[in-house]
C-alpha positions as CSV (number, residue, x, y, z in Angstrom):
1,M,68.5,99.8,97.7
2,A,72.1,99.0,97.0
3,N,74.5,99.0,100.5
4,N,77.7,98.1,98.7
5,Y,78.9,98.8,95.3
6,W,81.5,96.2,93.6
7,M,83.7,95.9,90.7
8,V,84.7,92.5,89.8
9,V,87.5,92.0,87.0
10,Q,87.8,89.3,84.4
11,S,90.2,88.0,81.8
12,L,88.5,88.7,78.5
13,E,87.9,84.9,78.2
14,N,85.6,84.8,81.2
15,F,84.3,87.8,80.5
16,E,82.7,86.0,77.5
17,V,82.1,83.2,79.6
18,S,79.4,85.5,81.6
19,K,78.2,87.0,79.1
20,T,77.2,83.4,77.1
21,L,75.1,83.5,81.3
22,G,73.6,86.8,80.5
23,F,75.9,88.4,83.4
24,T,73.5,86.6,85.6
25,L,75.5,84.5,87.4
26,H,79.7,85.5,88.7
27,G,82.1,82.8,90.7
28,L,84.2,84.1,92.9
29,T,87.6,82.5,94.2
30,S,88.3,80.6,97.0
31,R,90.3,83.5,98.9
32,Q,87.2,85.5,98.4
33,R,85.5,84.3,101.1
34,R,84.7,86.8,103.4
35,R,84.1,89.5,100.4
36,A,81.7,87.2,99.3
37,Q,79.7,86.6,103.3
38,R,79.4,90.4,102.5
39,M,77.7,90.6,98.8
40,E,73.9,91.7,100.0
41,L,70.5,91.4,98.1
42,N,70.5,94.2,95.7
43,D,74.4,95.6,95.8
44,R,75.5,96.6,92.4
45,V,78.5,95.0,90.1
46,L,80.5,96.8,87.9
47,F,81.9,94.4,84.9
48,Y,85.9,95.7,84.4
49,V,87.7,93.7,81.8
50,S,91.3,93.7,82.7
51,D,93.0,92.3,78.9
52,L,90.9,95.9,77.5
53,K,91.1,97.7,80.5
54,K,87.3,98.5,80.1
55,W,84.5,98.9,81.6
56,T,81.4,96.8,80.1
57,V,78.5,96.2,82.2
58,T,76.3,97.1,85.3
59,T,74.7,94.6,87.7
60,S,72.3,94.3,90.6
61,L,72.8,91.5,92.6
62,T,69.5,89.1,93.2
63,S,71.0,86.4,95.8
64,K,73.7,86.2,98.6
65,F,76.6,84.3,97.9
66,F,76.3,80.5,97.7
67,E,78.3,77.8,97.3
68,D,79.0,75.4,93.6
69,R,81.7,74.0,92.7
70,E,81.0,73.6,89.0
71,P,83.1,74.5,86.2
72,I,82.1,77.0,84.6
73,W,85.2,80.0,84.2
74,K,88.9,79.3,83.5
75,T,92.0,79.6,85.9
76,H,95.6,79.4,85.5
77,D,95.1,77.1,89.0
78,P,93.8,73.9,88.5
79,L,92.3,74.0,91.8
80,E,90.5,77.2,91.6
81,E,86.4,76.5,90.9
82,F,85.4,79.9,91.6
83,P,83.2,78.5,94.5
84,Y,81.4,81.1,95.6
85,R,78.6,82.7,93.6
86,V,76.2,85.0,93.0
87,K,73.1,85.3,91.1
88,M,72.6,88.4,89.6
89,S,70.2,90.5,86.9
90,P,72.1,92.8,84.4
91,S,71.6,97.1,84.2
92,I,73.4,98.3,81.3
93,I,75.3,95.9,78.8
94,L,77.4,98.1,76.4
95,N,77.8,97.6,73.4
96,E,82.2,95.9,72.5
97,S,82.0,99.9,70.4
98,D,81.1,101.6,73.7
99,Y,83.1,99.8,76.9
100,I,84.1,102.3,78.7
101,D,88.0,103.6,78.3
102,A,89.8,103.3,81.8
103,L,92.7,104.7,80.8
104,I,90.4,108.1,80.6
105,L,88.0,107.4,83.5
106,A,90.4,105.7,85.4
107,P,92.8,108.6,86.6
108,T,90.0,110.5,87.9
109,L,88.4,107.5,90.3
110,E,88.5,108.5,94.6
111,Y,89.5,104.3,94.0
112,V,92.8,104.5,92.8
113,K,94.4,107.5,94.4
114,K,96.5,105.3,96.7
115,W,98.6,105.0,93.7
116,P,100.7,106.5,91.7
117,P,99.1,108.1,88.8
118,D,100.6,106.0,85.8
119,K,100.2,102.7,88.4
120,W,96.4,103.0,88.8
121,P,96.1,99.4,87.0
122,L,97.3,98.0,90.2
123,A,94.1,99.2,91.8
124,F,92.3,96.3,90.0
125,H,94.9,93.6,90.3
126,D,92.7,91.3,92.6
127,T,89.4,90.1,90.8
128,L,86.8,91.8,93.5
129,H,86.8,95.6,95.1
130,L,85.1,97.0,96.9
131,L,84.1,100.9,95.2
132,P,83.4,104.0,97.0
133,Q,79.3,104.8,96.0
134,K,80.8,107.9,94.0
135,D,82.9,105.8,91.4
136,F,80.7,103.7,90.9
137,R,78.2,106.1,90.0
138,L,80.9,108.4,87.8
139,I,81.4,105.1,85.7
140,E,77.4,104.0,85.4
141,N,76.4,107.0,84.8
142,E,79.1,107.3,81.7
143,M,77.4,104.4,80.5
144,K,74.3,105.6,81.1
145,R,75.0,108.3,78.6
146,I,76.2,106.3,76.4
147,A,73.4,103.7,76.1
148,S,71.0,106.4,75.7
């Protein structure tokens, strides 16, 4: 059973990289070491594509974090290698036409209540977020409904 519910935020370019990997590996930035250390086996992960403002995939972690500096994902910082990595197994992969529109669902999430309603995208500014289970389940249940 999952202990933590995460949301990773990726650019469309990096989402496409993750897609080619079959959503079996994810890299975290060098400043996310502490969060990476909190990630545990069976934790759940939700993918959010910032360029589209849509949720696309859920996965479960199949490893704790490890370090690997092989360049895979793109970044504006030439020194960033996304060195903290986790292995995962995809649970739900939506078709592009079925991605969940955050413009509709995000304002209802508990996680974004700290921000003014019209500024909710600021809640997803960083690339890794620990979500309340309730929010994760709401989005995942919508994904299940669409996928079935």
